[in-house]
N, C-alpha and C positions, 0 to 999 in steps of 0.2 A: 331028440328034438333039434333042429337048426335055430341058432341064436335069434333069426330074425322074426321068429314065430312066439318068442317068450311074451312079447307084451299081451298077446291073447292069454295066456296062462295067467299072467300078473292080474290083468283086468278081471278074469273069472274068480280067482282066489280072493281079490278085493271085493268084488260084488257079492259071493257067498258069506264072507265073513262080517261085512258092513252091518248088517241090522242087529246080530247077537251082540258087537262091540258096542253099537249105539244104546241098546237097551241096558247093557252092563254098566254103562256110564251115566245112565238117565239123560241121554239126550235124546231129540226127536227124531223119529224115523221117517218123518215127512220133510219134504222140501217146500220152499215158497216158490210154486210152479209158476205163477203169473210173471214175475219178473225175468225168471229165467229161460222160460219157453220166450217171451216176447224179445228179450234182447237177443237170444241166440237164433232163433229160427226166422225171425222178421228184421231186427235192426241190423244184425252183422250178418244176415243173408245177402240184404239190399245192398249193404256196404261192400261185401267180399265180391257182387257181381260188378259193381262199378270200379273196384281196384284191379279185378281180373281183365275187365277191358282197357284200362289205361294202361296196363303191363302189355297187353296184346297190342295196341297201337305203339308201344316202345320197342317191343322185343319181336315182333313178326314183321315179316315183309309187307309192304305195301298192298301186295297183290293179294293178299290173304286177308288182311283185316280192312283199311280204309278205303281202298280203291273201290271195290266191290259196291259199298255202301254209299259212297260219293255219287258213284256212276247211276245207281239204282235212284237216288234222290236227284239228280239231274234230269232224269227221265220223267219223273212222277214229282213235279214240284208242290203239289198238293201236301205231299208228307210233309216238305218243311214246315209249312202253314200249320198243319196238324199239331206237330211238335212243338212249335212256338206257342200254341193256344195251351196244351197240356203242359209246357213249362210255366206258363203265365199263371194257369189255375194253380198249380202245386206251389208256387212261389207265395201266391194270396193265402193259401192255406198253411203252409209251412214256412221254414227258414229256406233261404237261398240256397243253402249248400243241401239240404235234405230234396228239394225240389231239383236240383241239378242231378243228385245221385238216382232219385226214381226215375227222371227222364232217361238217364242215360240207361239205366236197367231195362227200361220198356223198349227203347230203340234196339238195344244188343239181343234181348228174347225175339223181338219180331223179325229182327233180321236172321236170326238163327232158324227161326222157321220158313223164313222166306228162301233159304239155302238148301233146306232139306225137307222132310215131310214130318206130319205129326207123329208118326212112328219112331222117326230118328229122334224128336225132341223127348218123347217118352222113354227112350233108351238111354239119352244122355241125363235126362233127370235121375233114373234108377241108377246110372253109374255114378253120380255125385253122391245122391242121399246116403247110400250105405255107407260111405267113409264119413259123411257129416253126422250122421246117427252115431256112428261109433265113438266120434271125437266127443260128441254130447254126452254120451254115456261115461265115457272116462273122465271127462271134465266134472261130472256129477261127483264120480267118487272121490275125486282129488279135492274138491271143495268139503266134502264130509270127513275125509280123512285128516285134511288139515285143522279142521274144528275139533276133532278127537285129539290130536297133538295138542293143540292149545288148551284143552280140559286137563291134560295130565302132565305137562311140562310148562314152566313158567316162560311165556312166550318172548320176554324180553332179557333172558339170561345171558345171551352171548353179544347183545349190543355193545356194551364196553369194550370187548375183546377185538370186535370188527373195526370199531371206531378207532381203537389204537392201533391197529395193523394199518388202517388207512393213513393215519397220521404218521406213521414211519414211512410207508410208501410216498407220500406227499409232502414229505419233509417238514412235518409239524402242523400242515394244514388239515382239516377235515372236510367231508362234503358239505356240512352244516356251514363252515365259515366260507367255502367258495358259494355257497346259496345266498347267504348274507351279503356277501360282496356284490354279487350280481344284482340283488335285490336293490341295493343302493345306488349301482351304476347303470341300470337299464331300465326302460321302461315297461309298465305293466304288459302292453302288447307284444313284448319278446316272451314272456312267461305265458301268455295266452296261445301263442304259435307254439311253444314248447309243449303246451299241455294237449294241443291238437295233434302233435306228432307223437306223444304219448300214448294216448288213447287210440292213434289212427294204426298202431301197431296190428291190432287183432284181425283187422279184415285182409291183412297179409295171408294169414292161416285160411281163410275162407277163400281166398284167390287162389291159393296154392293147390288147395283141393280140388277145384273147380279145374285147373290148367292140367295139372298131373292126372287127374281121372280122365279127362276128355281127351288128352292127348296120347295117354299112355295106358289106360284101361283101370278097371276098379281095382284090381289087385294091387298096382302100385300106388293108387290113391289110399288104400287100406295101409299099405306099407309106410306112406307119409305120415298119416293120423297116428300109425304106431309108433313111429319115431318121436314125435309131439309126446305121446303118452308115457313111452319110457323115459323122455327127459323129466317129464312130471313126476313119475314114480321114482326116480333117482333122488329128485328134490324134496320128496316127502320124507324119504331117509335121512338127507342132510339136514332136514328141518327137525326131526325127530332128535338128531343126535346135538344139533347145534342150533336151538332154535333163537329168531332174531326177528324184530318188527321192521327196523330201517332207521336211517338218521334223524326222521322227523320225531321219533318218540324220544331219543337220548337228549336232544337239543332244548333246553330249558326255556329258550325264548322264541320257539319256533313258531307258535300260533300268535304270538304279537308282533312279530317280525315278516314273516310270510304273508303274502296278498290274500287277504279274506276272500276276495272277489273270484279266485279260483275254485274249480270242481275239486281241485286236489286237495284244498284247504278243507273243505267239509267230509270228503272221504276219509282222510287221514285221521280227521277227529272221529270218527265214528267207528274206524277200525281199533283205535287204540281202547275206546268205551268198549267194544264186543268183545275184543281179546280179554279185558280185563273181566268181564262178564262171565265168559267161559271159564276162565281159570279159576275164579271165585264160585263156580256152579251156580249161577242165578239162572232160574228156569228160562228156557228157550222154547217158543212155540213152534219154529220151523228153521230148517236149515236153509239158509240163504246163499247169496253170490259173495259173503265174506271171504278174501283172500289173503292170508296172513304172512304167507313165506317171502322172507327176504334174502336168505341165502339160500340157494342161489338164485341169481336173477333169472327168471323165465322169460322176462321182456328182451333179453339179449339171446338167451338160448333159443326161443321159437323162430326169431328171424334167421338165425344163422341154419336152421334147418330146413326153413323155407329156401334160402339162396343155394342150400345143397341140392336141393331137389328140383330146382328150376335154373339149375348152372348151366344147361344145354343151351338156353337163350342168352347170348352174352350181354346185349343191351338192355335185357331186362334185370339182368344180375347186376350189371353198372348201376341201374336206377335205384334198386334196392340196397345197393352198398352205400351210395349217397344218402339215402333215407335214414339207414340206420346208424351212418355215422352221427348224423344230428339228432337220432334217438338216443344214442349214448349220451349226450349234453343234456337233454330233457330229463333222463333219468337222475343223474347227478343233481343238477340245478333245483329239481320239483323235490329233492331230497328223499326219492322214493328207495334207494339202495344204496350201500356202501359201494366204494370202488372194488372192493374184494368179492362182493357179491357179483358184479359183471365179471370178473376173471373166473368165478366158481360157474358162473352160466355159460361162458365158454367152454370150460372143460367138460360140463354136462352135456352139451350139445355134441360134441365129439365123441363122447363116450357112446350116448343114444344112438347117434349114426353108426358107429362102427359095430354097436349091437345088431341093429335092425336091418342096416343096409349095407354094411361092410364097406370099407374105402374100396371103390372098385368095383364093386358087385354090380352096379348098375350100367358099367362100361360094356357089359356083353349086350344089353339092351339099346345103349345110346352111346354113338360116339362123342366124346368130350368136344363140345362147341358145335354141334351139329344143329342145322337150322331146319331139318327135314323131320318132319312129325313122324312117329312110328306107324302110326294109321292116319286115315283121313282126319285132320284137326276140325275142331268146332267152328273155325272160321274161313274154312277153304271155300272158294266160291262155288256155286252151284250153278 
């Protein structure tokens, strides 16, 4: 079997083995479905469409993206009024950012329908949904197995080791030292911005599913998801061998110095408590969205895989590079990962790409840097 199909076999084996392992370890065989489904299929889906639209405006020629849209709204100014009313209603009901995301999503979907037919819209939805569903299923497995590992291995065993490696690389400094310096030197607003960048990484994955699937087809979309999952499966192996939680666990003064107003503060506190509960075999009602893996850093591995699969759009790639450069700062200053975790995340991404995509495998389908879609793109003017 070709290596690019290995992720299907690994997913199948992990899926078949999951329930027997959970029962053997007296862990629940049921997920907490409400937050999982709502976060993935509604919140992340809406954010992904928004990010895909932004990337298209950046990376595609204006004749494919903004120009037909602007011309349509110029000819029918009532559309502008309706969009503004819609935005105003959403702004009253939600936050400004949520209102903007939902408004852009509505405009994008309507524009797609205007440029094609209902049949084409249904085909596009089917092309996207299969890779999206595969990622959802694979990520459920990752969440379950990361709980399994924490229940049999002390989750904080290698934190001192990774912290010591960081101090050697940084000449005596640690990630916690850098974070505490930044807390003293910069206002809370900087950390709120960094938190926005950190959590804003996930829609990149959904946006890449949309763009790869629509421009290249369902099979490349599944290949992209398979690469993400292969990176996750590699991270599970490394987590089993060298479990660690992150700098925030090892730092004795973290929760007294770190800004408690940030969402990161409460999440990190909960993760430590739940990891200890799993290790001490405290009964758990359902498996949830807890993610404990520090080494390797998947917050770096996933964006690198996204950039690999979207590299044909150079301006898009450049924008992602800028975002991900800031992302590295947010990972460190929010004390989510050690520096060595980021280095490991880079290596895991490279290995996953080499296994599932092959360095240069896609060059047969796409000329490097080509701006011409393989087939009619989702934003081609109708």
